[in-house]
N, C-alpha and C positions, 0 to 999 in steps of 0.2 A: 513356555510362553511362545506364541507365534508372532509373526510380523504384524498382523492386525492389532494384536494387543499392545505391541510396542508403539505403533503409530498412534493408537488411541491414548496411550500414556503420554507420549510427546505432545499431542494436541492439548491435553489437559494442563501440562506444565506450561506450555506457551500461553494458553488462555489466561493463566493466573500470573504471568510474568509482568513485572512493573513496567518494562519497556512497552509491552503490548497494551497495557492499560493506558499508559500515557499517550500512545499513538491513537488509540480509540477516542480518548478525550479531545485530543487536538483535531482529529477528523470531524468530530461533532461540532466543534467550534467553527471550523471552516465551513461546514455544510449549512450552518444556521446564519451565516453572514454572506449575503449576496455578493458583496464586493470581493471578499476573500475567495468565495467559490468561483467567481469569474476569473480571478487572477490565477487560481490553480488550474482551471480548465484551459486558459490561454497558455500557461506554462506547459501543460501536458501536450497541447497541440504542437507547440514549437519543438518540444522534446521528440515527439513522434516524427515530425518533419525532418529533424536532424538525423534521427536514426534511419529513416527511409533513404535519405540522401547518402548516408554512409554505406548502406547496403547496396545501393545502385552503383557505387564506385568500385565495388569488388569485382 
């Protein structure tokens, strides 16, 4: 078995994992609600800004 086969096997296991399924369901709920989507987008912007500031200080 080569690396490609192992990666493919891992991808299949992750795809069927309960945590991944729950994450996908939650993502769909967020994407279908404009208020939730905006809130998540705003959070990601703030998160990126904080990360950028942290990098600049190094």
